[in-house]
C-alpha positions as CSV (number, residue, x, y, z in Angstrom):
1,X,0.2,-0.1,0.1
2,X,3.1,2.2,-0.1
3,X,2.1,3.8,-3.2
4,X,-1.3,4.8,-1.8
5,X,0.3,6.8,1.0
6,X,0.3,10.3,-0.4
7,X,-3.5,10.0,-1.2
8,X,-4.4,9.3,2.5
9,X,-3.9,12.7,3.8
10,X,-6.7,14.4,5.6
11,X,-10.0,14.7,4.1
12,X,-11.5,18.3,3.9
13,X,-14.9,17.0,2.2
14,X,-15.2,14.2,4.7
15,X,-16.7,16.0,7.6
16,X,-19.7,18.5,8.4
17,X,-22.2,19.5,5.7
18,X,-19.8,18.5,3.1
19,X,-19.7,14.8,4.1
20,X,-20.9,12.5,1.6
21,X,-24.4,11.1,2.1
22,X,-23.4,7.7,1.0
23,X,-20.2,6.3,1.9
24,X,-20.1,3.3,-0.1
25,X,-20.6,3.7,-3.7
26,X,-21.2,0.9,-6.1
27,X,-19.5,1.7,-9.5
28,X,-20.1,-0.9,-12.7
29,X,-17.1,-1.0,-15.1
30,X,-16.8,-3.2,-18.2
31,X,-13.6,-5.1,-18.8
32,X,-11.8,-2.4,-20.8
33,X,-8.5,-0.3,-20.4
34,X,-10.5,2.9,-20.0
35,X,-12.0,1.6,-17.0
36,X,-8.5,2.4,-15.2
37,X,-9.3,5.4,-13.4
38,X,-12.2,4.1,-11.4
39,X,-10.4,1.2,-10.7
40,X,-7.2,2.9,-9.5
41,X,-9.3,5.3,-7.5
42,X,-10.2,2.5,-5.3
43,X,-6.6,0.2,-5.6
44,X,-4.8,3.6,-4.5
45,X,-7.2,4.5,-1.8
46,X,-7.9,7.8,-3.4
47,X,-11.4,7.4,-2.5
48,X,-10.8,7.3,1.1
49,X,-9.4,11.1,1.1
50,X,-12.8,12.1,0.2
51,X,-14.8,9.9,2.5
52,X,-16.1,7.4,0.3
53,X,-15.5,3.7,-0.5
54,X,-15.6,2.9,-4.1
55,X,-16.6,-0.8,-4.9
56,X,-16.0,-1.7,-8.4
57,X,-18.5,-4.1,-10.0
58,X,-17.4,-5.8,-13.0
59,X,-20.4,-6.3,-15.4
60,X,-20.8,-8.4,-18.6
61,X,-22.6,-6.2,-21.0
62,X,-23.4,-2.5,-21.5
63,X,-27.0,-3.5,-21.4
64,X,-26.6,-4.9,-18.0
65,X,-25.0,-1.7,-17.0
66,X,-28.1,0.3,-18.1
67,X,-30.2,-2.0,-16.6
68,X,-28.3,-1.7,-13.1
69,X,-28.1,1.8,-13.3
70,X,-31.8,2.5,-13.9
71,X,-32.8,0.0,-11.1
72,X,-30.4,1.5,-8.6
73,X,-28.3,-2.0,-8.2
74,X,-25.3,0.3,-9.3
75,X,-24.6,3.9,-8.0
76,X,-22.5,5.0,-11.0
77,X,-21.1,3.5,-13.9
78,X,-18.0,3.2,-16.2
79,X,-20.4,4.2,-19.1
80,X,-20.9,4.9,-22.7
81,X,-21.5,8.6,-23.4
82,X,-24.1,7.8,-26.1
83,X,-25.7,5.2,-23.6
84,X,-26.3,7.8,-21.1
85,X,-27.6,10.4,-23.4
86,X,-29.8,7.9,-25.2
87,X,-31.7,6.9,-22.2
88,X,-32.1,10.5,-21.4
89,X,-34.4,10.8,-24.7
90,X,-35.9,7.6,-24.6
91,X,-33.8,5.4,-27.1
92,X,-31.5,2.4,-26.3
93,X,-33.6,2.0,-23.1
94,X,-36.4,3.4,-21.2
95,X,-36.7,7.1,-21.1
96,X,-34.6,8.1,-17.5
97,X,-33.2,11.2,-16.5
98,X,-29.4,10.7,-16.5
99,X,-26.3,12.5,-15.4
100,X,-22.8,12.7,-16.6
101,X,-20.3,13.5,-13.8
102,X,-17.4,13.5,-15.7
103,X,-15.5,12.3,-18.8
104,X,-13.3,9.2,-17.8
105,X,-10.8,9.3,-20.7
106,X,-10.3,10.8,-24.3
107,X,-9.1,8.5,-27.3
108,X,-7.9,4.7,-27.1
109,X,-10.6,3.0,-29.1
110,X,-10.2,1.2,-32.5
111,X,-11.8,-0.3,-35.5
112,X,-10.5,-4.0,-36.1
113,X,-10.8,-5.4,-39.7
114,X,-10.1,-9.3,-40.1
115,X,-7.2,-10.7,-41.5
116,X,-9.0,-12.2,-44.4
117,X,-10.0,-8.7,-45.8
118,X,-6.1,-7.7,-45.3
119,X,-5.5,-10.8,-47.6
120,X,-7.9,-9.3,-50.0
121,X,-6.2,-6.1,-50.3
122,X,-7.9,-3.9,-47.6
123,X,-5.4,-1.9,-45.1
124,X,-7.8,1.3,-44.5
125,X,-11.5,2.7,-45.3
126,X,-10.8,3.3,-48.9
127,X,-9.4,0.0,-49.7
128,X,-12.3,-1.7,-47.7
129,X,-14.6,0.2,-49.9
130,X,-13.1,-1.0,-53.3
131,X,-13.1,-4.6,-51.6
132,X,-16.4,-4.4,-50.8
133,X,-18.0,-3.5,-54.1
134,X,-16.3,-7.0,-55.5
135,X,-17.8,-9.3,-52.8
136,X,-21.0,-11.4,-53.6
137,X,-21.9,-10.9,-50.0
138,X,-22.5,-8.3,-47.4
139,X,-19.8,-7.7,-44.6
140,X,-20.8,-7.9,-40.9
141,X,-19.5,-5.3,-38.2
142,X,-20.0,-5.2,-34.8
143,X,-20.3,-2.5,-32.4
144,X,-20.9,-2.6,-28.4
145,X,-24.4,-1.2,-28.0
146,X,-26.6,0.6,-30.6
147,X,-26.4,4.1,-29.0
148,X,-22.5,3.6,-28.0
149,X,-19.6,5.8,-28.9
150,X,-18.2,2.4,-30.8
151,X,-21.4,2.5,-33.1
152,X,-20.8,5.9,-33.9
153,X,-17.2,6.0,-34.4
154,X,-18.0,2.8,-36.7
155,X,-20.7,4.5,-38.7
156,X,-18.8,7.9,-38.8
157,X,-15.5,6.1,-40.4
158,X,-17.2,4.0,-43.0
159,X,-19.4,7.0,-44.2
160,X,-16.4,9.2,-44.3
161,X,-15.2,6.4,-46.8
162,X,-18.2,6.2,-48.8
163,X,-19.8,3.1,-46.9
164,X,-23.4,3.5,-46.0
165,X,-23.1,1.5,-42.8
166,X,-27.1,0.8,-42.4
167,X,-27.5,-0.4,-46.3
168,X,-24.0,-1.7,-47.4
169,X,-23.2,-3.7,-44.3
170,X,-24.8,-5.8,-41.5
171,X,-24.3,-4.4,-37.8
172,X,-24.4,-6.4,-34.9
173,X,-23.9,-5.8,-31.0
174,X,-21.4,-7.9,-29.2
175,X,-20.2,-7.3,-25.6
176,X,-16.4,-6.0,-25.6
177,X,-14.8,-8.9,-24.1
178,X,-16.6,-11.2,-26.5
179,X,-15.2,-9.3,-29.9
180,X,-12.1,-11.4,-30.3
181,X,-13.9,-14.5,-29.9
182,X,-16.5,-13.8,-32.3
183,X,-13.9,-12.6,-34.7
184,X,-11.8,-15.6,-34.4
185,X,-14.9,-17.8,-35.4
186,X,-15.8,-15.6,-38.3
187,X,-19.2,-14.2,-37.0
188,X,-18.1,-10.9,-38.3
189,X,-15.3,-9.1,-40.6
190,X,-14.7,-6.1,-38.4
191,X,-15.6,-4.2,-35.2
192,X,-15.2,-1.2,-33.3
193,X,-14.1,-1.5,-29.3
194,X,-12.2,0.1,-26.7
195,X,-8.8,-1.4,-25.8
196,X,-7.3,-3.9,-25.0
197,X,-9.4,-5.7,-27.3
198,X,-8.0,-4.3,-30.5
199,X,-4.6,-5.1,-29.6
200,X,-5.7,-8.6,-28.6
201,X,-6.6,-9.0,-32.3
202,X,-3.4,-8.0,-33.3
203,X,-1.3,-10.2,-30.8
204,X,-3.5,-13.2,-31.7
205,X,-3.1,-12.3,-35.5
206,X,-6.6,-12.5,-36.0
207,X,-7.2,-9.0,-37.2
208,X,-5.5,-5.6,-37.7
209,X,-6.3,-2.1,-36.7
210,X,-7.6,-0.2,-39.6
211,X,-7.9,3.1,-37.9
212,X,-7.8,4.2,-34.3
213,X,-10.8,6.4,-32.9
214,X,-8.1,9.2,-32.3
215,X,-7.4,9.4,-35.9
216,X,-11.5,9.7,-36.4
217,X,-11.4,12.4,-33.8
218,X,-8.7,13.8,-32.2
219,X,-9.1,13.7,-28.4
220,X,-12.5,12.8,-28.6
221,X,-14.6,12.2,-25.6
222,X,-15.1,8.6,-24.7
223,X,-16.1,6.6,-21.5
224,X,-18.1,9.0,-18.6
225,X,-18.8,8.5,-15.0
226,X,-22.5,8.1,-15.6
227,X,-25.4,7.8,-13.0
228,X,-29.2,8.8,-12.9
229,X,-30.1,12.2,-12.1
230,X,-32.0,10.6,-9.0
231,X,-28.5,9.6,-7.6
232,X,-27.0,12.9,-8.3
233,X,-29.8,15.0,-6.8
234,X,-30.2,12.5,-3.9
235,X,-26.5,12.3,-3.3
236,X,-24.6,15.6,-4.5
237,X,-21.8,15.3,-1.9
238,X,-21.1,11.5,-2.7
239,X,-21.2,12.3,-6.3
240,X,-18.7,15.1,-5.9
241,X,-16.6,13.1,-3.5
242,X,-16.3,10.1,-6.1
243,X,-15.9,12.6,-9.0
244,X,-13.0,14.2,-7.1
245,X,-11.5,10.9,-6.3
246,X,-11.4,9.8,-9.9
247,X,-10.1,13.1,-11.1
248,X,-7.2,12.5,-8.9
249,X,-6.9,8.7,-10.1
250,X,-6.7,10.2,-13.6
251,X,-4.2,12.8,-12.7
252,X,-1.9,10.1,-11.1
253,X,-2.1,7.6,-13.9
254,X,-1.1,10.6,-16.6
255,X,1.7,11.7,-14.7
256,X,4.2,9.2,-15.8
257,X,5.1,6.1,-17.8
258,X,5.8,4.5,-14.6
259,X,2.3,4.9,-13.2
260,X,0.8,3.9,-16.6
261,X,2.7,0.5,-16.4
262,X,1.5,0.0,-12.2
263,X,-2.1,0.7,-13.8
264,X,-1.8,-1.9,-16.5
265,X,-0.7,-4.5,-14.1
266,X,-3.5,-3.6,-11.8
267,X,-5.9,-3.5,-14.1
268,X,-4.9,-6.7,-16.2
269,X,-6.0,-8.9,-13.1
270,X,-8.7,-11.5,-13.6
271,X,-11.0,-9.6,-11.6
272,X,-10.7,-6.5,-13.7
273,X,-9.7,-6.6,-17.6
274,X,-8.6,-10.5,-17.4
275,X,-5.8,-10.3,-19.9
276,X,-1.9,-10.2,-20.2
277,X,-0.4,-6.9,-18.9
278,X,1.4,-6.3,-22.5
279,X,-1.8,-6.6,-24.2
280,X,-2.8,-3.4,-22.5
281,X,0.4,-1.6,-21.8
282,X,1.7,-0.4,-25.2
283,X,-1.5,1.4,-26.5
284,X,-1.9,2.8,-22.9
285,X,1.7,4.4,-23.6
286,X,0.6,5.4,-27.3
287,X,2.5,2.7,-28.6
288,X,0.8,1.2,-31.7
289,X,1.5,-2.0,-34.0
290,X,-1.4,-2.2,-36.2
291,X,-0.6,-5.5,-37.3
292,X,-0.2,-5.4,-41.2
293,X,3.3,-3.6,-40.6
294,X,2.9,0.0,-39.4
295,X,4.3,0.8,-36.1
296,X,4.7,4.0,-34.3
297,X,4.1,6.2,-31.3
298,X,0.2,8.0,-31.2
299,X,0.6,11.8,-30.9
300,X,-2.9,11.6,-29.1
301,X,-3.1,8.5,-26.7
302,X,-5.5,7.4,-24.5
303,X,-5.6,10.2,-21.7
304,X,-7.3,9.9,-18.2
305,X,-6.8,13.5,-17.0
306,X,-4.9,15.9,-19.8
307,X,-4.9,18.6,-17.3
308,X,-8.6,18.7,-16.8
309,X,-9.4,18.7,-20.8
310,X,-10.0,14.7,-20.9
311,X,-12.5,14.7,-18.0
312,X,-14.3,18.2,-18.3
313,X,-18.0,17.2,-19.5
314,X,-18.1,19.5,-22.3
315,X,-21.8,20.3,-23.5
316,X,-20.7,20.0,-27.2
317,X,-19.4,16.6,-26.6
318,X,-22.4,15.4,-25.1
319,X,-24.4,17.2,-28.0
320,X,-22.4,15.4,-30.7
321,X,-23.7,12.2,-29.8
322,X,-27.4,13.4,-30.4
323,X,-26.6,14.5,-33.5
324,X,-25.4,11.2,-34.6
325,X,-28.4,9.5,-33.3
326,X,-30.3,11.7,-35.0
327,X,-28.3,11.1,-38.2
328,X,-28.5,7.4,-38.2
329,X,-32.4,7.3,-37.7
330,X,-32.2,6.6,-33.9
331,X,-33.8,10.0,-33.3
332,X,-37.0,10.6,-35.5
333,X,-36.9,14.2,-34.8
334,X,-34.4,16.9,-33.6
335,X,-34.3,17.1,-29.6
336,X,-33.7,20.4,-27.9
337,X,-30.0,19.6,-27.9
338,X,-28.9,22.5,-25.4
339,X,-31.5,21.6,-22.8
340,X,-30.7,17.8,-22.9
341,X,-26.7,18.8,-22.5
342,X,-27.4,21.2,-19.8
343,X,-29.6,18.6,-18.0
344,X,-27.2,15.5,-18.2
345,X,-24.1,17.1,-18.0
346,X,-23.6,18.1,-14.3
347,X,-20.8,20.8,-14.7
348,X,-22.2,22.2,-11.2
349,X,-21.0,18.9,-9.4
350,X,-17.7,18.6,-11.7
351,X,-16.6,22.2,-10.8
352,X,-17.1,21.4,-7.0
353,X,-15.0,17.9,-7.4
354,X,-12.2,20.1,-9.7
355,X,-12.0,22.7,-6.9
356,X,-11.6,19.8,-4.1
357,X,-9.0,17.8,-6.2
358,X,-7.3,20.7,-7.7
359,X,-8.4,20.0,-11.1
360,X,-8.4,22.9,-13.8
361,X,-11.3,23.9,-15.3
362,X,-11.4,24.7,-19.0
363,X,-12.6,28.4,-19.8
364,X,-15.2,27.1,-22.3
365,X,-17.9,24.6,-21.8
366,X,-17.7,23.8,-25.4
367,X,-15.0,22.9,-27.9
368,X,-14.0,22.9,-31.4
369,X,-12.7,20.0,-33.3
370,X,-12.5,18.8,-37.0
371,X,-12.9,15.1,-37.7
372,X,-11.6,12.8,-40.2
373,X,-13.9,13.8,-42.9
374,X,-12.7,17.4,-42.5
375,X,-16.0,18.5,-41.1
376,X,-15.9,21.3,-38.3
377,X,-17.8,20.3,-35.0
378,X,-18.3,23.1,-32.3
379,X,-21.8,22.4,-31.1
380,X,-23.1,25.8,-32.4
381,X,-25.9,24.6,-34.7
382,X,-26.4,20.8,-33.9
383,X,-29.4,20.5,-36.1
384,X,-27.6,22.0,-39.2
385,X,-24.7,19.7,-38.4
386,X,-26.7,16.8,-38.2
387,X,-28.7,17.3,-41.5
388,X,-25.6,18.3,-43.6
389,X,-24.1,14.8,-43.7
390,X,-24.5,13.3,-47.7
391,X,-24.7,10.0,-45.8
392,X,-27.3,9.3,-43.4
393,X,-30.0,6.9,-42.6
């Protein structure tokens, strides 16, 4: 426990009116590298500093996480951004008022294609389109949940390469830890998932990384700390304390390669991600081997803190997922984008947690990015943005 000692000093938020209303917090997670800051907040004892005990709960699927959040069997979860927003507007599950307390990470997902496709000449999106035009069958791609980040990354990348994801291909849903096994037995030709399941396919020589998600959207939002609005409103001090602890854990992970290696060793355990350390570590460090001869360091690897930029719940980040849900027909009409984002992204709780943990807060609640197709997203006119894509449902 020597590594945790620096975090056990005092507890400015653990007494009086600031005391957490609930001191044990059950947080669901899926076996993925980007659950790391939740796990390390508990493993390092950072949670104790803020007067709470985080109890990580390993879950089998995103549908299971959704159901347990809604029922209250989980207090919070390492969650899909798009899943939380989908529930808020009544898609991908029963309409439920939800809350995003913070971002857990940026970057670090990927799209894996099969070795068989590579043998037919596929190396990227452009060559995939050419090969698909010659095939006498429809290709099958997997994502992790219908409203997930992974569905949106997969659809966006295919469309950017002139492939209509809902007409030119078949799309199925597969839980992240089952992706590699399903690829191995030929159930799909490609998938979009978080690490380490893209690296696992490369190491097992069953697939290659066609694109990383940071190549689709540099420093994109990814997993969030999600909960219900009911929990956030009933236990605001608890929500703040948990968020502060995970912020501090993310800062610790990002602070050195040694800490990243320590994290990889911890989360590789059977109780967490359940794979070998080397499957996790390289891509956590930003070292990529795509499996077909390209190696190098990513300028935008997975980040768990990024001086607060990776964790701030930008309103424009949440809104983007709504625009894509509208683009692909999951939403029949435009929602009140700004109202939904303001309701879900609990910037008030985040700012209190940032103050408690010494986390810098960005000057703006929105940000601007240019995605892989050259289109700029800044959150200013989401309805026009959603309607402007040439390829859509």
